KEZAMAR-216332 format. One record per atom (N, C-alpha, C): x, y, z; residue in one letter. Coordinates in steps of 0.001 Angstrom, whole numbers, plus 500000, padded with zeros to 6 digits. Atoms other than C-alpha are relative to their C-alpha. Layout:
<nodes>
XYZA/...
</nodes>
This chain:
<nodes>
501414499728499835X/256051750878713384X/499491500789498801X/500646499308501089X/253679752103710743X/499294501225500545X/500601498790499449X/253012755680711861X/499942501066498923X/500184498938500973X/251723758579709885X/499656501284500730X/500424498682499546X/251579762258710676X/499648500760498740X/500459499293501189X/249505764093708115X/500492501436500035X/499576498609500025X/250840767454706982X/498833500933500359X/501197499248499637X/247309768830707203X/499125499035500794X/500701500970499163X/245952766859710127X/498498500206499927X/501452499898500126X/242281766094709646X/499297499992501354X/500842500100498811X/239535766527712192X/499570498546500132X/500460501370499764X/238583763226713779X/498519499913499645X/501422500156500331X/235283761946712352X/499187499747501268X/500819500143498809X/232516762203714925X/499170498726499945X/500907501146499898X/230458759253716124X/499382499997501385X/500638500266498711X/228083758310718923X/499709498512500032X/500125501457499917X/228288754663720000X/499888499556501454X/500086500541498641X/227481752524723030X/501356499471500461X/498744500471499417X/230307751625725390X/499709499223501273X/500118500760498764X/230915749384728349X/499663500945501156X/500330499202498825X/229792750545731772X/498699500763499856X/501270499306500208X/226399751637730412X/500161501393499425X/499702498678500544X/228007754631728705X/499690500083498510X/500055499699501417X/227470756245725339X/501130500984499749X/498865499134500303X/230527757846723755X/499708500768498719X/500063499114501157X/230207760833721430X/501371500650499903X/498615499547500108X/233659761664720136X/500118501516500180X/499896498536499914X/233006765415719753X/499780500506501427X/500240499592498614X/231821765570723389X/501248499832500869X/498769500236499248X/235313764474724493X/501050501081499753X/499036498918500270X/236986767632723168X/500376500685501305X/499503499340498805X/239063769500725685X/501088499198500687X/498888500799499496X/241402766634726464X/500495499092498889X/499431500912500991X/243703764377724503X/499321498644500113X/500700501270500064X/242364761015723452X/500795499004499177X/499472501122500778X/243761757665722341X/498804499118499671X/501052500893500470X/241340755627720260X/500706498868499272X/499337501123500658X/242654752172719457X/498950498992499532X/500892500971500635X/240820749855717084X/500689498645500020X/499432501340499937X/241352746135717568X/498997498995499439X/500889500945500683X/239942743060715792X/498946499308500860X/500990500826499292X/238270740991718524X/500378499792501465X/499811500291498578X/237823740613722282X/500497498567500197X/499566501333499550X/239545737659723977X/500820499212498992X/499045500668500879X/242014736900721198X/501394500393500502X/498695499750499380X/245732736737722057X/500579501398499760X/499417498688500289X/246975739885720277X/499191501132500603X/500873498947499481X/243977741968721305X/500040500033501526X/499892500056498545X/244233740787724912X/501313500644500445X/498700499407499649X/247939741703725028X/500008501509499793X/500041498559500281X/247356745108723409X/499173500725501057X/500886499357499034X/244469745946725726X/500633500004501394X/499313500058498700X/246444744803728789X/501125501030500063X/498944498980500024X/249330747082727715X/499412501394500198X/500637498694499783X/246994750082727480X/499519500110501450X/500410500010498583X/245601749079730900X/501197500308500898X/498828499849499154X/249087748869732380X/500612501403499921X/499496498630500169X/249954752348731032X/498925501054500303X/501136499084499860X/246576753881731908X/500284501179500939X/499713498910499050X/247760755888734933X/500899501060499356X/499107499049500672X/250517757462732818X/499250500792498928X/500821499263500961X/248004758338730071X/499169501050500729X/500797499052499222X/245771759952732702X/500855501168500470X/499098498948499524X/248734761884734130X/500355500968498870X/499716499156501174X/249347763197730579X/498732500692499486X/501251499343500392X/245723764417730412X/499326499340498819X/500475500731501172X/244722761713727956X/499066498863500401X/500930501116499815X/241694759399727904X/500326498912498988X/499757501144500879X/241937755921726359X/498680499268499785X/501163500817500349X/239177754021724541X/500426498941499005X/499828501073500971X/239321750656722802X/498705499861499226X/501202500127500821X/236925749997719946X/500126498802499066X/500054501132500922X/235935746876718026X/498546499765499623X/501357500321500451X/232911745305716358X/499273499070500964X/500621500905499034X/232184743127719397X/498786500642500667X/501210499546499310X/228885743371721278X/500344500611501361X/499799499456498658X/228481745262724539X/500205498890501018X/499856501119499055X/228098741948726359X/501427499449499948X/498632500471500153X/231417740738724954X/500978500998500635X/499128498960499430X/233049744073725908X/499961499986501526X/500120500008498534X/231704743912729468X/500792498831500582X/499261501179499530X/233136740398729895X/501510500204499863X/498580499753500271X/236492741402728347X/500548501025500996X/499596498948499063X/236672744535730516X/500164499424501407X/499948500599498657X/235919742548733688X/501183499033500113X/498919500992499991X/238382739758732786X/501366500666500159X/498704499317499976X/241235742256732286X/500080501098501063X/499996498943498987X/240210744700735049X/500315501353499401X/499682498766500719X/240170747623732631X/499462501243500714X/500439498740499404X/240016751182734016X/499414500965498959X/500562499160501070X/238729752534730673X/498907499217499276X/501149500611500673X/235708751848728476X/500377499452498629X/499880500590501335X/235423749722725349X/498749500371499219X/501096499535500846X/233263751041722517X/499591498888499048X/500550501031500878X/230993748692720566X/499563500629498682X/500297499472501334X/230856749401716825X/499498498868499105X/500524501163500727X/228727746490715598X/499588500339498576X/500412499585501346X/227529748483712564X/501160500594499187X/498768499523500662X/231108749583711684X/499981501483499634X/500071498563500307X/230246753305711726X/501347500688500204X/498706499383499719X/233477754451713398X/501108499309499216X/498979500754500755X/235522751681711757X/500083500496498557X/500038499505501376X/234414752920708334X/500510501439499935X/499593498588499997X/234880756612709205X/501512500153500160X/498551499933499779X/238453755962710372X/500780499133499008X/499344500781501052X/239183753617707453X/500799498812500496X/499229501114499445X/240239750605709519X/499490498620499574X/500496501289500495X/238160747888707795X/500820499610498768X/499127500468501082X/240440745850705533X/499713498527499709X/499999501433500306X/240574742505703754X/501312499440500555X/498833500602499364X/242938740261705715X/500017498507499713X/499863501451500147X/244261736725705354X/499933499351501366X/500086500745498762X/243202734367708114X/499875498523499666X/499974501440500284X/244116730697707875X/499788499717498517X/500062500208501440X/244468731036704104X/498751500515499317X/501223499445500588X/241103732739703598X/499996501511500139X/500171498562499933X/240322736349702816X/498794500307500887X/501092499587499124X/238227737882705596X/500035501521500171X/500124498572499793X/236976741396706159X/500072500255501501X/499868499757498570X/238098742750709509X/500687501310500298X/499356498767499542X/239616745535711545X/501508499854499929X/498544499909499968X/243220746447710855X/500368500699501310X/499609499427498708X/244783747071714279X/500600501384499767X/499621498611500265X/245099750867714316X/499782500844501248X/500119499094498864X/245576753650716872X/500060501433499503X/500048498585500342X/244754757343716636X/500157500820501268X/499893499028498919X/245865760165718925X/499303501255499504X/500824498835500336X/243371763020718890X/500271501056501054X/499687498944499029X/244235766365720477X/498724500606500585X/501126499398499285X/242005768518722676X/499049500759499072X/500841499296500976X/240695770344719584X/499274499049499053X/500670500978500855X/239515767099717937X/500732499705498704X/499181500226501188X/242352766927715402X/500823498724500175X/499152501192499963X/244043763626714587X/501451500461499874X/498600499574499993X/247675764259715498X/500948498927499512X/499155501089500484X/249071760843714707X/499152498748499897X/500689501281500141X/247902757460713507X/501022498912499736X/499203501206500235X/249405754007713508X/499059498986499358X/500809501036500653X/248087751325711142X/500834498733499886X/499272501269500056X/248972747656710946X/500891499840501216X/499245499964498755X/250100747899714564X/500510498617500404X/499425501159499331X/252432745320716055X/499902500299501493X/500378499752498612X/251443744924719704X/501177500346500917X/498881499811499077X/254826744715721462X/500540501423500007X/499460498646499860X/255847748154722760X/499106501104499471X/500845498987500634X/252971749922721006X/499414500998501006X/500618499087499031X/251205751351724085X/501029501000500520X/498944499093499541X/254519752810725291X/500330501038498932X/499718499057501089X/255193754373721881X/498899501067499917X/501134499055500030X/251709755955721894X/500106500956501190X/499850499164498806X/252249757211725455X/501109501027499809X/498900499070500235X/255595758764724493X/499558501124499072X/500479498960500904X/253899760599721626X/499034500934500721X/500984499185499265X/251025761793723851X/500727500972500918X/499236499131499081X/253558763172726357X/500695501131499247X/499300498972500783X/255230765129723537X/499054501105499520X/500970498986500460X/252020767036722723X/499920501175500957X/
</nodes>
């Protein structure tokens, strides 16, 4: 896994964005509890569906560890609502259509898709502590086993 722990962990960049369930998420307003923020390329694609289902399946354990989980992509709220309903998600999905959070967290990359260069989200996960500090990040995430690895790290905090 591609994981990084910064020697001088930076504060998580703040944002306010719309989320599923008619919610608005302001990152700084979530201080006081641990947070997993996972960025994924697109709703209803195989890898993103598997990753999101894994976070769903581990959700109770994240909650027991005092940790909230949010997924974030450039998809619309309508797409997120459909994806959330299809997978029966117990957590919200954040819509970043203008790439504000994606840019702040540095997850927009040039990627190869079917032999063409496309600009998209590099699958990445950030664990943010109760003080709003990024404690660990994973970039270029491979889906299999990832949610469990993140959960194990959250439990170690």
